Each structure stands twice: as structure tokens, then as C-alpha cells.
N, C-alpha and C positions, 0 to 999 in steps of 0.2 A: 758183638756190639749191637746195642739196641738203639732203635731210632724212636724218637718221641714225636708223636703226631699232635699237632695243636688243633683242637676242635673249636670251631666257632659256635658259641652259644646262639641259639635261635633268638634273634632280636625280638623283644617284646614291645608291643605298641606302647607309646608313652601314656602314662596314667593321666586321666583328666585332672587338670589343675584345680578345678572347682567342683567339689562333691555337692550332692543335693543338700546335705546337712549344712555345709558351709554357705550355700546360696540362701537357704532359709534363714540362717542366722544373720547373713549380710542384709537380706531384705528387711528383717526386723530392725536391725541397727539403723538402716537408711530411713525407715519410717520414723524412728525416734529422733534422728537428726533433723528431718524435715519439720517435725513438731517444734524443735528448738529454733530453727531458722525462720519459721513463719507462724504467725498467729493463726490458730485454727478458725478464727472468725473472718479472716481475710479471704480474698479471692485466691483461688489456686491457678496461677498463670503458668503456661508452659515456658520453657527456656526461650523459644522463638519469640513469644509475646513479650517476655522481659527484655530481651535484647532490642527488639523494635521500640519498646517503650523508652529505653535508655537513649536510643538514637533519634527519636522524634523531637522536633522543636515544639515546645508546649503550646504556644499561641498559633504558630504557623501551621502545624499539623503535618509536616513532612520532614523527611530526613535530609541531611546536608547533600547538596548536589555534588560536593567534592569527595564524599565518602564512597569510594569504589570497592570497599571491602565488605560492606554489610550484606551484599547478596550472597557471597560464598559463606559468610559467617552464619546467616540464617539457615542455610542448607546444612552446615555443620551442626547447628543446634538440633536439627531433626535427627541426625545420626546419634548424637549423644543422648537425646531424649529416648530414642528407641533402645539404646543400651541401658539406660537407667530403668526402663520399664521391662527389661528382660526379654526383648524381642530379637536382638542381634548381639554378637560377640565376635572377637577376633579368633582366628584359628589358633590352636595350641602352638607354643613356641617350638616344641620338639627338642630333640637332643642337640640340635645345631644352634639353639639360642638365637633365632632369627630376630632381626630388628622389627619394630612396629610396622613400618611401611612395607615390609616384605611379607606380612601376614594378611591373609584374605579376610574379608568381612563375611561371617557365616550367619545364616538364619538360625535363630534359637527357638523362636515360637512365632507362628503365623497368626496368632489370635489378634483380632482387631483391637486397636487401642481406644477407639471412640473419637479420635481426632482425625479429621479428614486429611490433613496434610501428612500426618504421620503414617496413616494407613496407605496413602498413595506411595510414599517413599518405601514403606515396608513391602508393598506389592512389587515394586521394581526390584528390590533385593531378592525377593522370593523367586522371581521369574528369570533371574540372570544366571546363566551358566556359560563358561566357568565364572567363579566368583571373582570379584574385584577387590583391590585393597582400598584403604581409607582415602588416600589422596585421589584415586580414580573416582570414587563415589562423590567426593566433593565437586570435582570437575563435571561429572555427568549430571548431577542434580542441578548444577548452576548453568549448564549448557555450554561449558567451556571445553568442548571436545571437537577435534577435527574429523572425527569418524561420523559420516552421515548416517550410518546404520545405528548409531547410538543417540541421535538427537532426541528421540522420543523419551529419553530419561529426564529431560529437563523439566524441572518444577516451575510452572509459570505463574505469574501474578502473585508471588508469595507475600510480598509486602502488603498488597491490597487485601488479600484474603485474611492475613493476620490482623490488619487494622479493623476489618469488619467484625472479626471475632471479639476484639477489644471494645468495639462499639456495642455489640450485643451484651457484653459484660458490664457496660456502663462506665468504662474507663475513658473512652474517646467519644467524639461525636463526628458527624459528617457535614462538610461544607464544600462549596464550590468557590474557587478563587481564580481571578483573571490575571494572567501573566502576559499581557499585551498581545502576544501572538497566539495564545491558546488558553483554554480553561483547564483547570486541574482539580480533581477531587482531593480534598485534604481532610485530615482527621485531627483537629485540635484536642487538647487534653481537657477533660471535664472533671475527672476524679483526681484532684491534686493529691489527696491523701494516699491513694494507692501508689502513685509514683514516688512520693516522699518516703513511703515505707520501703520501697524497693531500693532507693538511693541509700537509705539508712542501713539496710542490710549489707549492701556492698561496702559501705564505708566502715561499718563495725567489724566486718570480716578482716579488714586490713589495719584496724586500730585496736579497739577494745578486746576483740575476740581473736586477735592474730596469734598464730602459732608458727614456729619455724619449721615444723614437720608437716609437710603437705598431707600426710596420711591422717592427720588429726583434724583436717578441714573436712566438713561434710561433703559428700560427693557432689551434691547439687550446687553447693556454693563454689567448690573448686571449679566445676564446669562453667558456672556463670562468670567467674573471674577470667578464666582463659578464653571463653567465647566472647566476652566483652572486649578483650584485647584484640583478638583476631578480626572482630567486626569493627574495630576502631571506634568504640563508644565508651571505653573505660574512662577516658578523660572526662566525658560528660558526667559520670557518676562522682568524680572527685573534685570537680571544678568549684563547687560551693564550699569546700572546706577552707578553714583559715590556713594561712601560709605554712605554719609549722606542721599542722596535721596533714596538709597536702603533700609536703615534702616527705614526711614519714610514710604515708600511704603509698606514694609513688615509688619510694625506695623498696618497700616491702613487695609491691607488685612486681617490680623488676626482678627481685630475687626469685620469685615464683616463676616468672615467665622466661628467665634465662636458665632455668634448670634443664638438665638433659632428659628429654622425654623417655628415652630408652632406659636410662638408669632409674628414673622415677617409677616407671611401669614395672620394673623388676621387684619393687618393694610393695606393690599394691595388694589389696585384700579382696578385690572383686573384679569380674570381667568388665563392669561398667567403667571403672577407673582406667583400665587399659585403653578404652575407646577415647576417653577424655585426653589422655596423653598422646594418643595416635593423631588426634586432631591437631594438637600443637605441633607435633612432628611434621605433619603435612604442610602446615603454613610456614614453618621454619625452612622447609625445603624449597618452597616456591619463591 
């Protein structure tokens, strides 16, 4: 009688999901999509600047006192922007098909971006060991952590620093306003054309250029829509629409926002898209 011995094959490390050729092709496609989304003659704003611009009151020059979501939303913008610029990515899923929030944020490239806020966030990620997941990074950069040893990760004065950047680009100006008990620096809108162009892009993405397949929405526009939602400023972008268009845009945005991030991320074509859906997963959890 013979006995059969079952040999275990040596487990091979999971192949990288994104090859260099795929990344180059994806980068080229993303550049083409950005050209479609924005006029090459317009200012190139970061996601953080666009979200702040959507949240600012035009004449008053400050965000709503009742909006307690924009702080974490702006930090999320930094993480997505770093992903879009090829600086960070999520660790591979592996054979266990881990969910988005179970995967750590990994450094992909430490090359400076040229943006002070992004480079500051990138430095934190680079110097952190062990790595953190997406939800943890949002909390750390916002300062919402109970660990006193990690308080130094907090990104401070983000709104003011972004507003100053928009002042330098000629979109906002700087004024002082008196609020009875205190004076506050405000940044009223000066370039109405730039904000109207931003509003038009958001509205068009949910109306004339809408597609039911999130994979066919450009990565930057998909990120802008989801980040506007988590920052509680998407309503600001749609409020000027006629009633019928407003209802249609709101319905379509809900379709996008109610999607399962883990399921959507399993169909994406780039690491940057995974980060976008991981951000939504983090806010859905909170």
C-alpha cells in the first residue's frame, strides 16, 4: 500500500497589481483627462484649494461656522492629491483580499511636490513606522487623536495657508472684519470667473458629462465630487442650479456616494483611484 504525500508549493509573493507600463499608461490617460476637465489657460488649483473655494462665502470670505467637516475634508484632499501625483499608494490586497481600511498607506516616492502642505504631509508619511491606514492618517493630520505621542502629525492653520495661496494666485483678497468680540482675517472672492468655472465643472460632471460608470469619470473629478461631499460643500456647488437640474444632480451624486467603496475599488485601473475610494470608506465608517 502506498501512501501519498501532499507537498505544499512554496507560496510566491503576490505580483504587483500595477506594473510600470500600466502606471505610465495611466499617467498619460490622467493627463489627457485633466486637459478635458480644465482649460489649459486657467489656473491649476490643487484639490485642497478647490474644496476651500467651494466652501468659502464669496463676500464674507470665510467658511460656515457650522461646517465641522471641512477640516478633515481638507486633510483628505492632501492624501488624494499625493496619490494622484504618484507619491503614496495603498499596500497590495494580497491573497486575502483585505478591505480598503485594512490596508496601510505606503510611500511610493519621496520626491518633493513643490507644494508646501503636500510636502509636509508627505514627510510625515515617510517618517512613520509602522505604516498607518487611511482612516488613521485623516485623524492624525486633523489632530483628532488621543495619542499624545502622535500630536505632532497635526497639520496646522491649513485653511489660512490655503487662502493665502489663493490670494497669491489672484483668486481671493485679504481683509480684516470685526465680529464684536474679536477681529478676524477674511478672504473675500476677487476672481469670480475662476469660481464660476469650478462650479460649472462640478455641475457638468453630474449633468451633461454624467456617466453611470465611475471608472469613466476622470480621477480628479471623481476625487473632487467625493471630497466635496465629505467636506460638506457639495451642496454649495449645486445650489445655483434650477430645481429640475438640482434634483437630477443630487440624485446622481447620491448614486455615486452610496456606492460600496470596497466593491468600487476592486474595479479600478490605478492606485490613485483606490485612495479616493479609501477616503470615502473612512468617512462612511466614522
